C-alpha positions in Angstrom: 153.8 -74.5 91.4 150.4 -74.7 90.0 148.2 -71.6 89.7 145.7 -73.3 92.2 148.3 -73.8 94.7 149.4 -70.1 94.4 145.8 -69.0 94.8 145.4 -71.1 98.0 148.6 -69.6 99.5 147.4 -66.2 98.8 144.0 -66.9 100.3 145.3 -68.4 103.5 148.0 -65.5 103.9 145.1 -63.1 103.4 143.0 -64.9 106.0 145.8 -64.9 108.7 146.2 -61.1 108.1 142.4 -60.6 108.8 142.5 -62.6 111.8 145.4 -60.8 113.1 143.7 -57.5 112.7 140.4 -58.7 114.3 142.9 -59.7 117.3 144.7 -56.6 117.4 141.3 -54.8 117.1 139.9 -56.6 120.1 143.4 -56.1 122.1 142.9 -52.4 121.2 139.4 -52.1 122.2 140.1 -53.7 125.5 143.1 -51.5 126.3 141.0 -48.4 125.6 138.3 -49.7 127.9 140.7 -50.5 130.5 142.4 -46.9 130.2 139.0 -45.4 130.4 137.9 -47.3 133.5 141.3 -46.3 135.2 140.9 -42.8 134.2 137.4 -42.5 135.7 138.7 -44.1 139.0 141.4 -41.7 139.2 138.8 -38.7 138.6 136.3 -40.0 141.0 139.0 -40.5 143.8 140.1 -36.9 142.9 136.7 -35.3 143.3 136.3 -37.2 146.6 139.6 -35.8 148.0 138.2 -32.2 146.9 135.0 -32.8 148.6 136.5 -34.2 151.7 139.3 -31.2 151.7 136.6 -28.7 151.3 134.3 -30.0 154.1 137.1 -30.5 156.6 139.6 -27.6 155.6 137.5 -25.0 153.9 134.3 -25.1 156.1 133.3 -21.5 157.2 134.1 -20.9 160.9 131.1 -20.0 162.9 131.5 -17.5 165.7 129.8 -17.7 169.0 129.7 -14.7 171.5 128.9 -15.1 175.0 126.7 -11.9 175.7 127.1 -12.0 179.6 128.1 -13.9 182.5 131.4 -15.2 181.2 132.3 -16.0 184.8 129.7 -19.0 184.8 131.2 -22.3 185.6 130.0 -23.8 182.2 131.9 -21.2 180.2 134.7 -21.2 182.2 135.3 -24.9 182.0 134.8 -25.0 178.2 137.1 -22.0 177.5 139.8 -23.3 179.7 139.7 -26.9 178.1 142.0 -25.6 175.3 145.7 -26.5 175.6 148.6 -24.6 174.5 146.5 -22.2 172.8 144.8 -24.4 170.6 141.4 -23.9 169.5 138.9 -24.9 172.2 136.6 -26.8 169.5 139.4 -29.2 168.6 137.8 -31.9 170.9 134.6 -31.4 169.0 133.3 -33.5 166.0 133.2 -30.1 163.9 136.0 -27.9 164.9 135.3 -24.9 162.6 133.9 -22.5 165.3 135.2 -20.0 167.9 134.0 -18.4 171.0 134.4 -14.9 172.1 133.7 -13.7 175.8 133.5 -10.1 174.4 132.5 -8.7 171.2 135.6 -8.3 168.8 133.4 -6.7 166.0 129.9 -5.7 165.3 127.2 -7.8 166.6 125.9 -8.7 163.3 129.1 -10.5 162.5 128.2 -13.5 164.9 126.5 -16.8 164.0 125.1 -17.1 167.6 124.8 -14.9 170.5 124.4 -16.7 173.8 122.4 -14.7 176.5 122.9 -16.3 180.0 119.9 -16.4 182.5 120.7 -17.1 186.0 120.4 -15.9 189.7 124.0 -15.3 190.0 124.6 -12.8 187.5 121.9 -10.5 186.6 121.1 -9.8 182.9 121.3 -6.0 182.5 120.3 -5.5 179.0 119.7 -7.6 175.7 121.6 -7.5 172.3 119.8 -4.8 170.2 120.9 -4.8 166.4 119.8 -5.5 163.1 119.9 -9.2 162.7 120.8 -11.0 159.8 118.7 -14.2 158.7 121.5 -16.6 159.7 122.0 -15.4 163.2 120.7 -17.3 166.2 120.0 -15.8 169.5 120.5 -18.5 172.1 118.5 -18.7 175.6 121.0 -20.2 177.9 120.3 -21.4 181.5 121.1 -24.2 184.0 118.6 -22.9 186.4 115.1 -24.2 187.0 112.1 -21.6 186.9 112.1 -20.8 190.5 115.6 -19.5 190.6 114.6 -17.1 187.6 111.4 -15.4 189.2 113.1 -12.1 189.1 112.9 -12.2 185.1 109.8 -11.1 183.4 109.7 -13.4 180.4 107.1 -11.4 178.6 109.9 -9.1 177.6 111.6 -12.0 175.5 108.7 -12.9 173.1 109.7 -13.8 169.6 113.4 -12.8 170.7 115.2 -16.1 171.0 115.7 -18.8 168.1 117.2 -21.6 170.2 117.4 -22.9 173.6 120.3 -24.2 175.5 119.3 -25.7 179.0 119.0 -28.6 181.0 115.7 -29.5 179.5 115.4 -32.6 177.1 113.4 -30.7 174.6 116.1 -27.9 174.3 117.4 -27.1 170.9 121.0 -27.5 172.3 120.6 -30.2 175.5 123.0 -28.9 178.4 122.5 -31.7 180.8 124.5 -32.2 184.1 125.7 -35.6 183.0 124.3 -38.7 181.2 124.4 -42.5 181.6 125.3 -44.6 178.4 125.9 -48.3 177.4 129.1 -49.6 177.6 130.9 -51.0 174.5 132.6 -53.8 176.8 130.9 -55.2 179.7 133.1 -55.1 183.0 134.5 -58.0 184.2 133.7 -59.4 187.9 137.3 -58.4 189.0 136.7 -54.6 187.6 133.3 -54.7 189.4 135.0 -55.8 192.8 133.1 -54.4 195.7 134.9 -52.2 198.6 131.4 -51.8 200.4 132.7 -53.6 203.4 134.8 -50.6 204.4 132.1 -48.4 204.7 131.4 -47.3 208.1 128.5 -44.8 207.9 125.0 -44.9 206.4 123.8 -41.6 205.0 125.4 -38.4 203.8 124.1 -35.0 202.3 125.9 -31.9 201.1 124.0 -28.7 200.7 124.8 -25.0 200.5 121.3 -23.8 200.0 119.3 -24.3 203.4 116.1 -22.8 202.4 114.9 -24.1 199.0 111.7 -23.9 196.9 111.4 -27.6 196.7 111.6 -27.7 200.7 114.1 -30.8 200.7 115.2 -29.5 204.0 111.7 -30.5 205.4 112.2 -34.0 204.2 115.8 -34.0 205.6 114.6 -32.7 209.1 112.0 -35.4 209.2 114.2 -38.1 208.0 116.8 -37.2 210.7 114.3 -38.1 213.4 114.6 -41.9 212.3 118.2 -42.4 211.0 121.6 -40.5 211.3 122.5 -38.3 208.7 126.0 -36.6 208.2 125.4 -33.0 206.8 128.2 -31.3 205.1 128.3 -27.6 203.7 126.5 -24.5 204.9 123.7 -26.6 206.1 125.6 -28.9 208.4 128.5 -28.9 210.7 131.0 -31.0 208.4 132.9 -29.4 205.6 134.3 -30.9 202.4 137.0 -29.6 200.0 135.6 -27.0 197.4 136.4 -27.0 193.6 136.2 -23.7 191.6 134.3 -25.2 188.7 132.5 -28.5 190.1 131.7 -27.1 193.5 132.8 -30.1 195.3 136.4 -31.4 195.0 137.1 -34.9 193.8 138.8 -35.5 197.2 135.3 -35.0 198.9 133.5 -37.4 196.7 136.3 -40.0 197.4 135.5 -39.6 201.1 131.7 -40.0 200.5 132.4 -43.1 198.5 134.7 -44.8 200.8 132.4 -43.8 204.1 128.8 -43.7 203.2 126.4 -46.4 201.7 123.7 -43.9 200.6 123.8 -40.2 199.6 120.7 -37.7 199.4 120.8 -36.5 195.9 118.1 -34.0 196.7 117.2 -31.2 194.2 116.6 -27.8 195.4 113.5 -27.5 193.0 110.9 -30.1 191.6 110.7 -29.3 188.2 110.7 -31.1 185.0 114.0 -32.7 183.8 115.9 -31.0 186.5 118.5 -33.2 187.7 122.1 -32.0 188.7 125.4 -33.1 189.7 124.1 -34.0 193.0 122.8 -37.2 191.2 125.5 -37.8 188.4 128.4 -37.4 190.4 127.2 -39.6 193.0 125.8 -42.4 190.8 129.1 -42.4 188.9 130.5 -44.0 192.2 130.0 -46.8 194.4 127.3 -45.4 196.5 123.6 -45.4 196.2 121.9 -42.2 195.5 118.5 -41.4 197.2 116.7 -39.0 194.5 114.3 -36.1 195.3 113.4 -34.2 192.2 110.9 -33.6 189.3 112.9 -35.5 186.6 112.0 -38.7 185.2 114.6 -40.9 186.7 113.5 -44.2 185.1 114.4 -42.6 181.8 117.7 -41.2 182.8 119.2 -44.0 184.8 118.7 -47.9 184.7 116.4 -49.6 186.9 117.8 -50.5 190.5 120.5 -47.9 190.5 118.9 -45.4 192.7 116.2 -44.8 195.5 113.3 -42.5 195.0 112.6 -40.6 198.3 109.1 -39.4 196.6 107.9 -42.9 197.3 108.5 -43.2 200.9 107.6 -41.3 203.9 110.8 -40.3 205.7 110.1 -43.1 208.4 109.5 -45.7 205.7 112.9 -44.7 203.8 114.9 -45.0 207.1 113.6 -48.6 207.5 114.5 -49.4 203.9 117.9 -48.1 204.2 118.7 -49.9 207.5 117.4 -53.2 205.8 119.8 -52.7 203.0 122.6 -52.0 205.2 121.8 -55.2 207.2 121.8 -57.3 203.9 124.9 -56.7 201.8 123.3 -58.9 198.9 120.6 -56.7 198.6 122.9 -53.7 198.9 125.1 -54.9 196.1 122.1 -55.2 193.5 122.4 -51.4 193.3 125.7 -51.7 191.4 125.0 -54.5 189.0 124.0 -52.2 186.1 127.4 -50.7 186.2 128.7 -53.8 184.4 126.8 -52.5 181.2 126.6 -48.8 181.7 129.1 -45.8 182.2 128.4 -42.3 183.7 129.5 -39.0 182.4 129.3 -36.2 184.9 131.0 -32.8 185.8 130.6 -29.4 184.5 133.8 -29.7 182.0 132.0 -32.8 180.0 128.5 -31.1 180.3 130.1 -27.8 178.7 132.0 -29.7 176.1 128.9 -31.7 174.9 126.6 -28.3 174.7 129.2 -26.1 173.0 130.2 -28.9 170.7 126.4 -29.4 169.7 126.0 -25.9 169.4 128.8 -25.7 166.9 127.5 -28.7 164.8 124.1 -27.2 164.8 125.2 -23.9 163.4 126.9 -25.6 160.4 123.9 -27.8 159.8 120.7 -26.5 160.7 119.5 -23.8 158.7 115.7 -24.0 160.0 114.1 -20.6 160.9 112.4 -20.6 164.2 111.6 -18.2 166.8 110.2 -18.7 170.4 107.0 -16.8 170.7 106.6 -17.4 174.3 108.9 -18.6 177.1 106.7 -17.8 179.6 104.8 -21.0 180.1 108.1 -23.0 180.6 110.3 -20.5 182.7 108.1 -18.0 184.4 107.7 -19.1 187.9 105.1 -20.4 189.3 104.4 -22.7 186.2 103.2 -25.9 185.6 107.0 -27.1 185.0 107.3 -27.4 188.8 105.5 -28.9 191.7 105.0 -26.4 194.7 106.5 -27.5 198.0 102.9 -27.7 199.5 101.9 -30.2 196.8 105.2 -32.2 197.2 105.2 -32.4 201.1 101.5 -33.4 201.0 102.0 -36.1 198.7 105.1 -37.7 200.6 103.5 -37.5 204.1 100.3 -39.0 202.9 102.2 -42.2 202.2 102.6 -42.7 206.0 
């Protein structure tokens, strides 16, 4: 073999070795990159698991103290909703809270202290202690200003941090019910009417016969023009009672199967004040006739109720008889039910309210204090219409 041939073989072999080294180097770099990417993915997933665990399992438990009136229906309904001794907040989006009906330690250990204002259980004294910056004093009421006229709200200036009431501008809304859009529209079969079995026109249930809103005056005049069956202390008929929801579900079953219209008349004509008298009825297949100070157009779909404030009692009676005679017109009041659902009752109201309070304690660190509660809650106030104003307006329609 010549020297030239030998040299060429050596060159070829060296070239092959060089190419193999480059190929191996490329494979090595690719492998290192793949391992690096895989390691980063595993590391990121581990961080996410730790973050979730820290959020879900190791969030601080917020403590809530009911300062007074633990017998209130809203409190009883929520506390009794726990099953088998489990945390009552297990049904909430955030479960890391606890609620005490009496102090189990010093007051400065609580994240929120709820002070109940109502006409059923009088407030004797307020919690007095050196507060810590994170603590929230919560003004709690489901009563309108006329029911709280025994309180001097000037005493509570700069005392409360949050409000928990029926008002829509509350820090913690505590509404008696709500109407929400359905995820799935009801079918015609599900919307089947049973109004043909109704045998009477108008019913009303009431335990307060003399009210600030003078609803009894409206009913007295209305009864001159149409028959009304009155249940409760203000009438001769009775209905089953419920320890929390006042009227038993059997009572509402009877109303729904028997009557076409129900008088959902509030005892006070105040801003945002609309109670179970409305939500418990509109939840069923019976038309509520409303009388109150809330913005019903904001609360309920159009065509789902009749506003008594727009009619003189004689005019309202004529309208109800016209609807009774024309079932097509009457059924129009239920078309909205295809697309909307109603949530009503003390238990659901309490759950929404206290779940919201728990969530806010975890997420809202804003420092605020109510300088003045008098303008909203001291009766008389601009938040409510006086009986004279309401009656003059209604009877001017005739």
